[in-house]
LOGU-189634 format. One line per 10 residues: number of its first residue (from 0); their letters; for each residue x, y, z of N, C-alpha, C. Coordinates in Angstrom, 1 decimal, decimal comma. Layout:
BEGIN
NUM	a	X/Y/Z/X/Y/Z/X/Y/Z; ...
***
This chain:
BEGIN
0	mkyseivhys	-49,3/-15,8/5,2/-49,5/-17,0/4,5/-49,4/-16,8/3,0; -48,7/-17,6/2,3/-48,4/-17,4/0,8/-49,2/-18,4/0,0; -49,9/-17,9/-1,0/-50,7/-18,7/-1,9/-50,1/-18,6/-3,3; -50,1/-19,7/-4,1/-49,6/-19,7/-5,4/-50,4/-18,8/-6,4; -51,7/-18,6/-6,1/-52,6/-17,9/-6,9/-53,7/-17,3/-6,1; -54,1/-16,0/-6,4/-55,1/-15,4/-5,6/-56,0/-14,6/-6,5; -57,2/-14,3/-6,1/-58,1/-13,3/-6,7/-58,2/-12,1/-5,8; -57,9/-10,9/-6,4/-57,9/-9,7/-5,6/-58,9/-8,7/-6,1; -59,6/-8,1/-5,1/-60,6/-7,1/-5,5/-60,2/-5,9/-6,3; -58,9/-5,6/-6,1/-58,4/-4,4/-6,9/-58,1/-4,8/-8,3
10	hpqhklrfey	-58,1/-6,0/-8,7/-57,9/-6,5/-10,1/-58,7/-7,7/-10,3; -60,0/-7,6/-10,3/-60,9/-8,8/-10,4/-60,9/-9,5/-11,8; -60,4/-8,8/-12,8/-60,5/-9,4/-14,2/-59,6/-10,6/-14,4; -58,5/-10,7/-13,6/-57,6/-11,8/-13,8/-57,0/-12,2/-12,4; -56,6/-13,5/-12,3/-56,0/-14,0/-11,1/-54,6/-13,5/-11,1; -54,1/-13,3/-9,8/-52,7/-12,9/-9,6/-51,9/-14,1/-9,2; -50,7/-14,3/-9,8/-49,9/-15,4/-9,5/-48,7/-15,0/-8,6; -48,3/-15,8/-7,7/-47,1/-15,5/-6,9/-45,9/-15,7/-7,7; -44,9/-14,8/-7,7/-43,7/-15,0/-8,4/-42,6/-14,2/-7,6; -41,3/-14,4/-8,0/-40,2/-13,8/-7,4/-39,5/-13,0/-8,5
20	sefpfkcdgc	-39,2/-11,7/-8,2/-38,5/-10,9/-9,2/-37,2/-10,3/-8,6; -36,1/-10,3/-9,3/-34,9/-9,7/-8,9/-34,8/-8,3/-9,3; -35,8/-7,8/-10,0/-35,9/-6,5/-10,6/-37,0/-5,7/-9,9; -36,8/-4,4/-9,8/-37,8/-3,5/-9,1/-39,1/-3,4/-9,8; -40,2/-3,2/-9,1/-41,5/-3,0/-9,7/-42,2/-1,9/-8,8; -43,2/-1,3/-9,4/-44,0/-0,4/-8,6/-45,3/-1,1/-8,3; -45,6/-1,2/-7,0/-46,8/-1,9/-6,5/-48,0/-1,0/-6,9; -49,0/-1,7/-7,5/-50,2/-1,0/-7,9/-51,2/-0,8/-6,8; -50,8/-1,4/-5,6/-51,7/-1,2/-4,4/-51,3/0,0/-3,6; -50,1/0,0/-3,1/-49,6/1,2/-2,3/-48,8/2,2/-3,1
30	kevgigsryk	-48,5/1,9/-4,3/-47,8/2,8/-5,3/-46,3/3,0/-4,9; -45,8/2,1/-4,0/-44,4/2,2/-3,6/-43,6/1,2/-4,3; -42,2/1,3/-4,3/-41,3/0,4/-4,9/-41,3/-0,9/-4,2; -41,1/-2,0/-5,0/-40,9/-3,3/-4,4/-39,9/-4,1/-5,2; -39,5/-5,2/-4,6/-38,6/-6,2/-5,3/-38,8/-7,5/-4,6; -38,5/-8,6/-5,3/-38,6/-9,9/-4,7/-40,0/-10,5/-4,8; -40,6/-11,0/-3,7/-41,9/-11,7/-3,7/-43,0/-10,7/-4,1; -43,9/-11,1/-5,0/-45,0/-10,3/-5,4/-46,1/-11,2/-6,0; -47,3/-10,6/-6,1/-48,4/-11,2/-6,8/-48,6/-10,4/-8,1; -48,6/-11,1/-9,2/-48,6/-10,4/-10,5/-49,6/-10,9/-11,5
40	ctvcdfdlhm	-50,2/-10,0/-12,3/-51,0/-10,4/-13,4/-50,2/-10,1/-14,6; -49,8/-11,2/-15,3/-48,9/-11,1/-16,5/-49,6/-10,5/-17,7; -51,0/-10,6/-17,7/-51,7/-10,1/-18,8/-51,7/-8,5/-18,8; -51,9/-8,0/-17,6/-52,0/-6,5/-17,4/-50,8/-5,9/-16,8; -49,8/-6,6/-16,5/-48,6/-6,1/-15,8/-49,0/-5,3/-14,5; -49,8/-6,0/-13,8/-50,3/-5,5/-12,5/-49,6/-6,2/-11,4; -49,0/-5,4/-10,4/-48,2/-6,0/-9,3/-48,7/-5,6/-8,0; -48,5/-6,5/-7,0/-48,8/-6,2/-5,6/-47,8/-6,8/-4,7; -47,3/-5,9/-3,8/-46,5/-6,5/-2,7/-47,3/-7,6/-2,0; -46,6/-8,6/-1,4/-47,3/-9,6/-0,6/-48,1/-8,9/0,5
50	qcaipspafs	-47,6/-7,9/1,1/-48,2/-7,2/2,2/-49,5/-6,5/1,7; -49,5/-6,1/0,5/-50,7/-5,4/-0,1/-51,7/-6,4/-0,6; -51,2/-7,5/-1,1/-52,1/-8,5/-1,7/-52,9/-9,3/-0,6; -52,2/-9,5/0,5/-52,9/-10,3/1,6/-52,7/-9,5/2,9; -53,4/-8,4/3,0/-53,2/-7,5/4,2/-54,0/-8,0/5,4; -53,6/-7,5/6,6/-54,4/-7,8/7,8/-55,5/-6,8/7,9; -56,7/-7,2/8,1/-57,8/-6,2/8,2/-57,6/-5,1/9,2; -56,9/-5,5/10,3/-56,6/-4,6/11,4/-55,3/-5,1/12,1; -54,6/-4,2/12,7/-53,4/-4,7/13,5/-53,0/-3,6/14,5; -52,2/-4,0/15,4/-51,6/-3,0/16,4/-50,1/-3,0/16,2
60	hsfytkcsfq	-49,5/-1,9/16,5/-48,0/-1,8/16,4/-47,4/-1,4/17,7; -46,3/-2,0/18,0/-45,6/-1,7/19,3/-45,2/-0,3/19,5; -45,0/0,5/18,4/-44,6/1,9/18,5/-45,8/2,8/18,9; -47,0/2,3/18,6/-48,2/3,1/18,9/-49,2/2,2/19,7; -48,9/2,1/20,9/-49,7/1,1/21,8/-51,2/1,5/21,9; -51,5/2,8/21,7/-52,9/3,3/21,9/-53,6/3,3/20,6; -53,0/2,8/19,5/-53,6/2,9/18,2/-54,1/1,6/17,7; -55,2/1,6/16,9/-55,7/0,4/16,2/-55,8/0,8/14,8; -54,9/0,1/14,0/-54,8/0,5/12,6/-55,7/-0,4/11,8; -56,4/0,2/10,8/-57,3/-0,5/9,9/-56,8/-0,4/8,5
70	ffsrppgdkp	-57,0/-1,4/7,7/-56,5/-1,4/6,3/-57,5/-0,6/5,4; -57,0/0,3/4,6/-57,8/1,1/3,7/-57,2/0,9/2,3; -58,1/0,9/1,3/-57,6/0,8/-0,1/-57,2/2,1/-0,7; -57,6/3,2/0,0/-57,2/4,6/-0,4/-57,2/5,5/0,8; -56,4/6,5/0,8/-56,3/7,4/2,0/-57,6/8,0/2,3; -58,0/8,1/3,6/-59,3/8,7/3,9/-59,2/10,3/3,8; -60,3/10,9/3,6/-60,3/12,3/3,5/-59,8/12,9/2,2; -59,7/14,2/2,2/-59,2/14,8/0,9/-57,9/15,6/1,1; -57,2/15,4/2,3/-55,9/16,0/2,5/-54,8/15,0/2,3; -53,6/15,5/1,9/-52,5/14,6/1,7/-52,2/13,8/3,0
80	ricnacerev	-51,8/12,5/2,9/-51,5/11,7/4,1/-50,0/11,4/4,0; -49,3/11,3/5,1/-47,9/11,0/5,2/-47,7/9,8/6,0; -46,9/8,9/5,5/-46,6/7,7/6,3/-45,7/8,1/7,5; -46,1/7,6/8,7/-45,3/8,0/9,9/-44,0/7,2/10,0; -43,8/6,2/9,2/-42,6/5,4/9,3/-41,5/6,0/8,3; -41,9/6,3/7,1/-40,9/6,7/6,1/-41,0/8,1/5,6; -42,1/8,8/6,1/-42,3/10,2/5,7/-42,6/10,5/4,3; -42,9/9,4/3,5/-43,3/9,6/2,1/-44,9/9,7/2,1; -45,4/10,4/1,0/-46,8/10,5/0,9/-47,5/9,2/0,7; -48,6/9,0/1,3/-49,5/7,8/1,1/-50,5/8,1/0,0
90	tgflyhckdc	-50,4/7,3/-1,1/-51,3/7,6/-2,2/-52,1/6,3/-2,6; -51,9/5,2/-1,9/-52,6/4,0/-2,3/-53,0/3,3/-1,0; -52,9/1,9/-1,0/-53,2/1,1/0,1/-52,5/1,6/1,4; -53,1/1,5/2,5/-52,5/2,0/3,8/-53,2/1,4/5,0; -52,5/1,6/6,1/-53,1/1,3/7,4/-53,3/2,6/8,1; -54,5/2,9/8,6/-54,8/4,2/9,2/-55,5/4,0/10,6; -55,1/4,8/11,5/-55,7/4,8/12,8/-56,6/6,0/12,9; -57,9/5,8/13,0/-58,9/6,8/13,0/-58,8/7,7/14,2; -58,4/7,2/15,3/-58,4/7,9/16,6/-57,2/8,9/16,6; -56,0/8,4/16,2/-54,8/9,2/16,2/-54,4/9,9/14,9
100	gfdlhpccak	-55,0/9,4/13,8/-54,7/10,0/12,5/-53,4/9,5/11,9; -52,7/8,5/12,5/-51,5/8,0/12,0/-51,7/7,1/10,8; -50,7/7,1/9,9/-50,8/6,3/8,6/-49,5/5,6/8,4; -49,6/4,4/7,8/-48,5/3,5/7,5/-48,7/2,8/6,2; -47,6/2,9/5,3/-47,7/2,1/4,1/-47,7/0,6/4,6; -48,3/-0,3/3,9/-48,4/-1,7/4,3/-47,0/-2,3/4,5; -46,0/-2,0/3,7/-44,7/-2,6/3,9/-44,0/-2,0/5,1; -44,2/-0,7/5,3/-43,7/0,0/6,5/-44,3/-0,6/7,8; -45,6/-0,8/7,7/-46,3/-1,4/8,9/-45,7/-2,7/9,3; -45,3/-3,5/8,3/-44,8/-4,8/8,6/-43,3/-4,9/8,6
110	lpmvlddgei	-42,6/-3,8/8,8/-41,1/-3,9/8,9/-40,7/-4,7/10,1; -39,8/-5,7/9,9/-39,3/-6,5/11,0/-38,7/-5,6/12,1; -39,0/-6,0/13,3/-38,4/-5,3/14,5/-36,9/-5,6/14,6; -36,5/-6,7/14,1/-35,1/-7,1/14,2/-34,6/-7,7/12,9; -33,5/-7,3/12,3/-32,9/-7,9/11,2/-31,6/-8,5/11,6; -31,5/-9,9/11,4/-30,3/-10,6/11,9/-29,9/-11,7/11,0; -28,7/-11,7/10,5/-28,2/-12,7/9,6/-27,0/-13,5/10,3; -26,8/-13,2/11,6/-25,7/-13,9/12,3/-24,5/-13,1/12,4; -24,3/-12,2/11,4/-23,1/-11,3/11,4/-23,3/-9,9/11,9; -24,5/-9,4/11,6/-24,9/-8,1/12,0/-26,4/-8,1/12,4
120	klylyrkvsa	-26,7/-7,4/13,5/-28,1/-7,4/14,0/-28,5/-5,9/14,0; -29,7/-5,6/13,5/-30,2/-4,3/13,5/-31,6/-4,3/14,1; -31,9/-3,2/14,9/-33,1/-3,1/15,6/-33,9/-1,9/15,0; -35,2/-2,0/14,9/-36,0/-0,9/14,4/-36,4/0,0/15,6; -36,2/1,3/15,4/-36,6/2,3/16,4/-37,5/3,3/15,8; -38,4/3,9/16,6/-39,2/4,9/16,2/-38,4/6,2/16,0; -37,5/6,5/17,0/-36,6/7,6/16,9/-35,3/7,3/17,6; -34,2/7,7/17,0/-32,9/7,5/17,7/-32,1/8,8/17,6; -31,2/9,0/18,5/-30,4/10,3/18,6/-29,2/10,2/17,8; -28,8/9,0/17,3/-27,6/8,9/16,5/-27,8/9,4/15,1
130	scqkcgrkgr	-26,7/9,8/14,4/-26,7/10,3/13,1/-26,9/9,2/12,1; -27,7/9,4/11,0/-27,9/8,5/10,0/-26,7/8,3/9,1; -26,4/7,0/8,7/-25,2/6,7/7,9/-25,4/7,3/6,5; -26,6/7,6/6,1/-26,9/8,1/4,8/-26,9/9,7/4,7; -27,7/10,3/5,6/-27,8/11,8/5,5/-27,0/12,5/6,5; -26,5/11,8/7,6/-25,8/12,5/8,6/-26,6/13,2/9,7; -27,9/13,2/9,5/-28,8/13,9/10,4/-29,3/13,0/11,5; -29,8/13,6/12,6/-30,4/12,8/13,7/-31,9/12,9/13,6; -32,6/12,1/14,3/-34,1/12,1/14,3/-34,7/11,6/13,1; -35,6/12,4/12,5/-36,4/12,1/11,3/-37,2/10,9/11,5
140	swsyrssckn	-37,2/9,9/10,5/-38,1/8,8/10,5/-37,7/7,6/11,4; -38,5/6,6/11,2/-38,1/5,3/11,9/-36,7/5,0/11,4; -35,9/4,3/12,2/-34,5/3,9/11,9/-34,2/2,5/12,3; -33,3/2,0/11,5/-32,6/0,7/11,9/-31,3/1,0/12,5; -31,0/0,5/13,7/-29,7/0,8/14,3/-29,1/-0,6/14,7; -27,8/-0,7/14,5/-27,1/-1,9/14,8/-26,9/-2,1/16,3; -26,7/-3,3/16,7/-26,6/-3,6/18,1/-25,3/-3,0/18,7; -24,3/-2,8/17,8/-23,1/-2,1/18,3/-23,2/-0,6/18,3; -24,4/-0,1/17,8/-24,7/1,3/17,8/-23,8/2,2/16,9; -23,1/1,5/16,0/-22,2/2,3/15,1/-22,9/2,6/13,8
150	ynlhvacvkd	-24,0/1,9/13,5/-24,6/2,1/12,2/-26,1/2,3/12,4; -26,5/3,4/11,8/-27,9/3,8/11,9/-28,4/4,3/10,5; -29,6/3,8/10,1/-30,1/4,2/8,8/-31,6/4,6/8,9; -31,9/5,8/8,5/-33,3/6,2/8,4/-34,1/5,4/7,4; -35,2/4,9/7,7/-36,1/4,2/6,7/-36,4/5,2/5,6; -36,6/6,4/5,9/-36,9/7,4/4,9/-35,8/7,6/3,9; -34,5/7,7/4,4/-33,3/7,9/3,6/-33,1/6,7/2,6; -33,3/5,5/3,1/-33,1/4,3/2,3/-34,2/4,3/1,2; -35,4/4,6/1,5/-36,5/4,6/0,5/-36,3/5,7/-0,5; -35,9/6,9/-0,1/-35,6/8,0/-1,0/-34,5/7,7/-1,9
160	mlvenwqgyl	-33,5/7,0/-1,4/-32,3/6,7/-2,2/-32,7/5,7/-3,3; -33,5/4,7/-3,0/-33,9/3,7/-3,9/-34,8/4,3/-5,0; -35,7/5,1/-4,6/-36,6/5,7/-5,6/-35,9/6,6/-6,5; -34,9/7,4/-6,0/-34,1/8,3/-6,9/-33,3/7,5/-7,9; -32,8/6,3/-7,5/-31,9/5,5/-8,3/-32,7/4,7/-9,3; -33,9/4,3/-8,9/-34,7/3,4/-9,8/-35,8/4,1/-10,6; -36,0/5,4/-10,4/-37,2/6,1/-11,0/-37,1/6,0/-12,5; -35,9/6,0/-13,1/-35,7/5,9/-14,5/-36,1/4,5/-15,1; -36,0/3,5/-14,2/-36,3/2,1/-14,6/-37,8/1,8/-14,5; -38,4/2,3/-13,4/-39,8/1,9/-13,1/-40,7/2,3/-14,3
170	geksvrkfdt	-41,4/1,3/-14,8/-42,3/1,6/-16,0/-41,7/1,1/-17,2; -40,3/0,9/-17,2/-39,7/0,3/-18,4/-39,9/-1,2/-18,5; -39,8/-1,7/-19,6/-40,0/-3,2/-19,8/-38,7/-3,9/-20,0; -37,6/-3,2/-20,4/-36,4/-3,9/-20,7/-35,5/-4,1/-19,5; -35,1/-5,3/-19,2/-34,2/-5,6/-18,1/-32,8/-5,1/-18,4; -32,5/-5,0/-19,7/-31,2/-4,5/-20,1/-31,1/-3,0/-19,6; -32,1/-2,3/-19,7/-32,1/-0,9/-19,3/-31,9/-0,8/-17,8; -32,4/-1,7/-17,1/-32,2/-1,7/-15,6/-30,7/-1,9/-15,3; -30,0/-2,7/-16,1/-28,6/-2,9/-15,8/-27,8/-1,7/-15,7; -28,2/-0,6/-16,4/-27,4/0,6/-16,4/-27,9/1,6/-15,3
180	ripslkntll	-28,8/1,1/-14,5/-29,4/2,0/-13,5/-29,3/1,3/-12,1; -28,3/0,5/-11,9/-28,1/-0,2/-10,6/-27,7/0,9/-9,6; -28,3/1,0/-8,5/-28,1/2,1/-7,5/-26,6/2,1/-7,0; -26,0/3,3/-7,0/-24,7/3,4/-6,4/-24,8/3,5/-4,9; -25,1/2,4/-4,3/-25,4/2,4/-2,8/-24,1/2,7/-2,0; -23,0/2,1/-2,5/-21,8/2,3/-1,7/-21,4/3,8/-1,5; -21,6/4,6/-2,5/-21,2/6,0/-2,5/-22,1/6,8/-1,7; -23,3/6,3/-1,3/-24,2/7,1/-0,5/-24,0/7,0/1,0; -23,1/6,1/1,4/-22,9/5,9/2,8/-21,8/6,8/3,4; -22,0/7,3/4,6/-21,0/8,1/5,3/-20,3/7,3/6,3
190	trnksnskak	-19,0/7,5/6,5/-18,2/6,8/7,5/-17,4/7,9/8,2; -17,3/7,8/9,5/-16,6/8,8/10,4/-15,3/8,2/10,9; -14,9/7,1/10,5/-13,6/6,5/10,9/-12,5/7,3/10,3; -11,4/7,5/11,1/-10,3/8,3/10,6/-9,3/7,6/9,8; -8,8/6,4/10,2/-7,8/5,7/9,4/-8,4/5,0/8,2; -7,6/4,8/7,2/-8,0/4,2/6,0/-8,6/2,8/6,2; -7,9/2,0/7,0/-8,3/0,6/7,3/-9,6/0,6/8,0; -9,7/1,4/9,0/-11,0/1,5/9,7/-12,1/2,0/8,9; -11,8/3,0/8,0/-12,8/3,5/7,1/-13,3/2,5/6,2; -12,4/1,6/5,7/-12,8/0,6/4,7/-13,7/-0,4/5,4
200	kglemaglal	-13,3/-0,8/6,6/-14,1/-1,8/7,4/-15,4/-1,2/7,8; -15,4/0,0/8,2/-16,7/0,7/8,6/-17,6/0,8/7,4; -17,1/1,1/6,2/-17,9/1,1/5,0/-18,5/-0,2/4,7; -17,7/-1,3/4,8/-18,2/-2,6/4,5/-19,3/-3,0/5,4; -19,2/-2,7/6,7/-20,2/-3,0/7,7/-21,4/-2,2/7,5; -21,2/-0,9/7,1/-22,4/0,0/6,9/-23,1/-0,5/5,6; -22,3/-1,0/4,6/-22,9/-1,6/3,4/-23,7/-2,8/3,7; -23,2/-3,6/4,6/-23,9/-4,8/5,0/-25,2/-4,5/5,7; -25,2/-3,5/6,6/-26,4/-3,0/7,3/-27,4/-2,5/6,3; -26,9/-1,7/5,3/-27,7/-1,1/4,3/-28,5/-2,2/3,5
210	qfvvsavlgd	-27,8/-3,3/3,1/-28,5/-4,2/2,2/-29,6/-4,9/3,0; -29,5/-5,1/4,3/-30,6/-5,7/5,0/-31,8/-4,8/5,2; -31,5/-3,5/5,4/-32,5/-2,5/5,5/-33,2/-2,3/4,2; -32,5/-2,3/3,1/-33,1/-2,2/1,8/-34,0/-3,3/1,5; -33,6/-4,5/1,9/-34,5/-5,7/1,7/-35,8/-5,5/2,5; -35,7/-5,1/3,7/-36,9/-4,9/4,5/-37,8/-3,8/4,0; -37,2/-2,7/3,6/-38,0/-1,6/3,1/-38,7/-1,9/1,8; -38,1/-2,8/1,0/-38,7/-3,1/-0,3/-39,8/-4,2/-0,1; -40,0/-4,7/1,1/-41,1/-5,6/1,3/-40,7/-7,1/1,3; -39,4/-7,4/1,3/-39,0/-8,8/1,2/-37,7/-9,0/1,9
220	ptsliagvvg	-37,7/-9,0/3,3/-36,4/-9,1/4,0/-35,9/-10,5/4,1; -35,5/-11,0/2,9/-35,0/-12,4/2,8/-33,5/-12,4/2,5; -32,8/-13,5/2,7/-31,4/-13,5/2,5/-31,1/-13,4/1,0; -32,0/-13,9/0,1/-31,8/-13,9/-1,3/-31,9/-12,5/-1,8; -32,8/-11,7/-1,3/-32,9/-10,3/-1,7/-31,6/-9,6/-1,2; -31,2/-9,9/0,0/-30,0/-9,2/0,5/-28,8/-9,5/-0,4; -28,8/-10,7/-1,0/-27,7/-11,1/-1,9/-27,8/-10,2/-3,2; -29,0/-10,0/-3,7/-29,2/-9,2/-4,9/-28,7/-7,8/-4,6; -29,1/-7,2/-3,5/-28,6/-5,9/-3,1/-27,1/-5,8/-2,9; -26,6/-6,9/-2,3/-25,2/-7,0/-2,1/-24,4/-6,9/-3,4
230	tmiska	-25,0/-7,5/-4,5/-24,4/-7,5/-5,8/-24,4/-6,1/-6,3; -25,5/-5,3/-6,0/-25,6/-3,9/-6,5/-24,5/-3,1/-5,8; -24,2/-3,4/-4,5/-23,2/-2,6/-3,8/-21,8/-2,9/-4,4; -21,6/-4,2/-4,7/-20,2/-4,5/-5,3/-20,0/-3,9/-6,6; -21,1/-3,7/-7,4/-21,0/-3,1/-8,7/-20,9/-1,6/-8,7; -21,2/-1,0/-7,5/-21,3/0,5/-7,4/-19,9/1,1/-7,6
***
């Protein structure tokens, strides 16, 4: 459920307003990158993903049928925690299963099981045997795989790529500076097609798959965000 304005315990001094941003931000809840829909305090430059601003107290995930995940504002214990979905360290808000010890970033926990825009459909898997279009390796983290089985992207690879490309921007205030740091998404994809025409088509389809996965990983799997990412690809 979306509210135009909320009061959040993590930032009680000011109300947070819902807004939409085409530029990346660092969520002050989970400490991960976001884009698109967010709740923001304009006075303090405080941001929260929607998934972090209005979390579920508890939920279950189809990948872990025996687990009951509870929402925590900080990782339990004194040892480093790793998200089971993207393999990145958990340093802020998270969902944790006390019985199994599994952890999920809020945005990772709410990743859509299916991404479908009518032209390409991708399914979320816990593990797949196919090679990732980004790193060329098999296994690793959760993955999105196309229904045609030609395109596979690790959630971890997509998140790492975005963080690497945007780390110079995060914390900066100037939008103009961001324009020089648009991720070169196109050049990060691998294609195994042999002919030039097939390679071009394969890269286009892989790029389309990538833009939807990027949208989901950043916490806002909407067509508008996909369009923004698509613009980044065309400029790469």
